[in-house]
N, C-alpha and C positions, 0 to 999 in steps of 0.2 A: 688080373694075370698074375697067377702066384710066383710069391718070391719078391716081385716091388709093390708099394701100395700107392709109387710116385712116380709118373716119369715125367720131367723136367728137361724142355725142348729149348734152346738157345736158338735166335729166332736168323738174324741176318745169315747165310750162307748154308744154312743147313734149313731152315721151311721155306724162306725163299732167297733168290740169287739177286743179292743184292751188295755183297762184299767187292764184288769185280766192279760195280759201276763207282762205287766209294774209291776203289782205289783209282780208276782213273781219273775222276773228280778232283782226289787229292794229291795223284803225282804229279798235273798238269800245276795248281798251285804250287806245291813247294818246287817244281822245275822253275816255273816264274819267279819266285822266293830268292833263286840263289842254291837250289840245292835239289842236281839234277837226282830224279829214282823215275825208274821206269815202274808200269803198272804192274809186270812181275813181281819186282823185288817190293812193292808197296804190299800185295798179298802175303807174301810170304815173312815180310817181317813185323807187319805191324796188326795183320787179321785180328779184331777183337778186341782191337785197344780203340779208346774215346779219342778224336782228331785233338784235341786239349792234350792228352797223355803223349800223343805221336807227336806233336809240336814241342812238347816239354823235355820228349826224349831225344830230338833233333838239335836242339838247342844244348842240349849238355855233351854231346857229341863232335859238334862243330860250332868256331865261332860266328855263326848266323843269325843275329836278332830275329825272333818272325815276329811278325807285326802281330797283336790281338786282332787285329780285322779277317786278320785269315780265318779267323774262329768263326763267326757270324758268315764270311764272306761262302765259305766250304757250305755250313747250314743249308743255306738258303741254294745254291746251287745244287746239293746233292740232294734236296728234299723235292724240287721240280723234277730232278731226271727220275730218281726213282718213282717219281708218281705217274709219270711217261712211261717209264722201262720197266721195272721190276715185275718180275714172272716169280711164279711157285717154282719150287724145287720140282723136277718131276720124280713119283713114286708116292709125294707126301699124301696125298688124298688116301690112298689105298694103303698106307700103313698108318695114317689115321684112323682109317675105317675098322681096322686092325687089331688095335691096341684101346681096348674098349675101357681099360680102367681109368681113372683119374690122371689128368695132365697138368702143364700150366708152362707158360712161356718164361725164362728171365734172360733178359737183354741187359747191354749196356746201351743200346739205345732210347732215346726221350719217348715218353709214353706217347705222344703227339704223332710221332714216325712210325709208331708201333701201328698206330691205330689205322695209318693211312696205307703203310703197306698189307696187312693183314684184309683189311678191305678190297683193298685193291684185288689181289690174289684169291677171295671169298676163304678166308680161314678165319675172318674175326669172331662169327658167330659158334665156330666150334670149338673154340676157348673160352665163349661169356668173358665172366670177370675176371679171369684167370690169367690176366697177363701183367707182369711184371717190369718194371726198370730200374735199374740200379742206381740211374741218375735220380730217382724219387727218394730215394734213401740218405742222398747224399751225394755230393760230387768226390769227396776222398772213398767212397764204398764200391767203386766200380771194379768190375773183374781186372787184374787175375786177385783182387780179394773174393771171398767166399760169401759177402754177406749177402748178394742176392740170391742163390741159394738157399742159402738159411734163412732167408726170406718165404722162398717159395714153400719150401718146405712146411713153414710154420704157418704158414694160412692152411695149410690140409691137416696139421697135427700130426704130422709122420715124423720119424728118426731119421736121420740123414741116412743111417745104412741100410734103410730100406726104398732107395730113391734109387733111381735110373737116369743118368743125365747126358742128353745126345749134344754132342758139341764137333764143332770144325775148326775153332781154335787153340792154339796150345795156350793163352791164355786163358780161355775160357775152361780148358781141361785141367789147370792148374786151379782156378778158382772152385770147379767139383770136387775136385781130391783131397783140396784143403779143407772142405767141408764136411767130407767124409761122405762121401758119396760114390757111385759104381758110375764110370763112365764107356760110352761107345762114341769112337770118333767115326767123325763123317769126312767124306773128301769126295762128294759129287756135285760141288757146286764148282762157277766157272772159273773160281779163281786159285783153284787147286796146282801146285807143283810139284815137280818129282819127289821131292823127300817129306813131303808130306805127311802121309801117314805115318812116316819113322818117327817124326815131331812129335806127334800126338800120342803116341804109341812112349817117345820118352817121359813127355809130361806126366802120363798114367791112366792114358787110355787102354782099356784091357784088350779091346780090340776095335776095331777098323773098317767102314764100311765106304763103298762108294755109290753104293745102289740104295737109295731109300726105301724102296719098294723089301730088301733083308732086311728090314729093322725090326719087324714083329719077330722072326723065327730066332734073329739072333738073340734079340731081349727074352726072347722065351726060354732059350739054351742058357742063359746067362743066370737066367732066374734059380736055374738048378746049379750052379756054381757056387752057391751061396760060401764056399768055404775058401773062394778064390783069393776074395777081399784082404 
């Protein structure tokens, strides 16, 4: 595709509808631990963050020590539910079939979880070896830091300004913009909320789509807006 040498996709909430499942598991665990929070609020406040960073953020906010065992408990519960329930985002197969250039996945999820989800929805072979987990770079290098997006671009030898990122979370958009990349926001997953598009725009997304089927046309239009960055 003229104008972009690489398209980098977040996974959760962009390719697979997993953020809503995570929000359900995590809101239940937090409520039981003494921090009542709804599924909707989980999605709005914490989508795109690792569970560990969510717990650290809440501990700073309120005087409730959250047990380290919650990390392992959540991971096991969530993996089990994802393996049973996760589904592909509608329109992804269509979009990928028309975006013929290089592409990769850059995610905060673990490599094992990414492999499991992508295999379940039939996308593992589409991306081949180009599925990257920020956790493999180091626990302190996850989004909103730009490291995983810079890593993805480096694997293809592509400069950040020639990359397009597709992201559903404020933290992910911030990571991509910090990497010097252009961003399309996506609000078509089940965890979306009323101010979702506005928040993605405020974080730096140039435009926001709610249907993955619109991605090829919007990406093609953005490729012509090289002066907009």
